[in-house]
C-alpha atoms as one frame of an Amber mdcrd trajectory, in Angstrom:
protein
 107.070  27.447 235.710 109.055  28.797 238.677 111.064  26.466 240.833 110.001
  26.044 244.446 111.988  28.251 246.786 112.832  27.242 250.344 114.471  29.432
 252.917 116.301  27.275 255.449 117.722  28.391 258.768 121.101  26.890 259.636
 121.415  26.221 263.353 124.452  23.947 263.378 127.596  23.174 261.414 129.730
  20.057 261.281 133.326  21.095 260.825 135.885  19.175 258.828 139.327  18.815
 260.359 141.087  21.243 258.059 142.345  24.800 258.026 141.634  25.093 254.308
 138.486  27.250 253.813 137.335  24.926 251.043 137.236  21.948 253.407 136.299
  23.544 256.741 132.545  22.777 256.570 131.453  19.180 256.140 127.693  19.487
 256.838 125.147  22.146 257.735 121.907  21.423 259.551 118.774  22.876 261.070
 115.193  22.169 262.009 112.139  22.218 259.711 108.921  23.940 260.768 107.490
  20.499 261.652 110.399  20.033 264.136 112.204  17.403 262.086 115.929  17.817
 261.581 117.658  18.289 258.265 121.310  17.994 257.355 123.116  18.567 254.062
 126.692  18.182 252.954 128.456  21.323 251.808 128.372  19.989 248.229 124.598
  19.370 248.350 123.929  22.814 249.849 126.030  24.472 247.134 124.074  22.617
 244.438 120.716  23.747 245.922 121.860  27.371 246.129 123.105  27.321 242.539
 119.842  25.749 241.315 117.967  28.585 242.985 115.692  26.198 244.866 117.011
  26.933 248.359 118.451  29.842 250.274 120.342  29.340 253.531 120.792  31.784
 256.361 121.524  31.857 260.077 120.624  34.255 262.852 123.011  36.348 264.907
 121.005  38.195 267.527 118.129  39.805 265.651 120.036  39.879 262.353 119.618
  37.336 259.562 122.852  36.495 257.693 122.700  34.882 254.255 125.041  32.071
 253.232 126.619  32.403 249.788 128.724  30.242 247.493 132.262  31.392 246.760
 134.947  29.818 244.599 138.703  29.726 244.941 140.917  27.871 242.524 137.875
  26.316 240.869 136.642  24.813 244.161 133.347  26.047 245.642 132.595  26.510
 249.334 130.026  28.093 251.670 130.637  31.360 253.459 128.545  33.976 255.236
 127.701  37.110 253.341 129.461  39.236 255.984 132.649  37.158 256.239 134.959
  40.139 255.653 133.690  42.008 258.707 132.849  38.955 260.857 135.324  36.144
 260.049 134.262  32.555 260.730 130.673  33.616 261.406 129.262  30.408 259.949
 131.864  28.218 261.613 131.014  29.675 265.027 127.563  28.073 265.002 127.086
  25.119 267.323 128.370  21.716 266.314 125.864  19.684 264.309 123.489  17.860
 266.649 124.336  19.832 269.790 122.638  23.213 269.336 119.614  24.325 271.327
 117.586  24.593 268.127 118.214  21.011 267.112 117.701  19.787 270.669 114.249
  21.411 270.623 113.276  18.922 267.904 113.831  16.011 270.265 110.713  15.213
 272.301 111.057  15.470 276.078 111.948  12.295 277.931 108.379  11.883 279.223
 107.047  11.799 275.650 109.540   9.204 274.445 108.806   5.539 274.570 110.531
   3.867 277.528 113.266   1.388 276.727 112.776  -2.229 277.539 115.648  -3.772
 279.370 116.477  -7.346 278.533 116.332  -9.684 281.464 119.847 -10.578 282.433
 120.794 -13.911 283.886 123.929 -14.176 285.979 126.953 -15.351 284.070 128.428
 -18.635 285.268 131.525 -20.278 283.972 131.369 -23.846 282.837 132.170 -26.153
 285.725 131.548 -23.578 288.466 129.115 -24.392 291.224 126.569 -21.923 292.483
């Protein structure tokens, strides 16, 4: 029996604070077809790619770029398939949670439930007279 195969579009990347290519991506994220957000750690994404259950890609203009797993010194990391000609392609995506694609998943303010504000009583110090 074949494993299910999902093709996920990456719309945002959470960067780690490192110059080491193995540690530069902390999380990748995107939006499902039902407008819910998803986010995976680099380690989880690598495991899904290696299992063959998921494929990740991102869009640059009208071109679709696949994300692949590479290894250096026994450590695995994510990189775009065209990294040699377009360095840091994947890292140049918007920060996780701030891209237009992930913002589209958030309902407009009119559709959200209004917040209830707690009634606030004026603060008085003990012994003070009003």
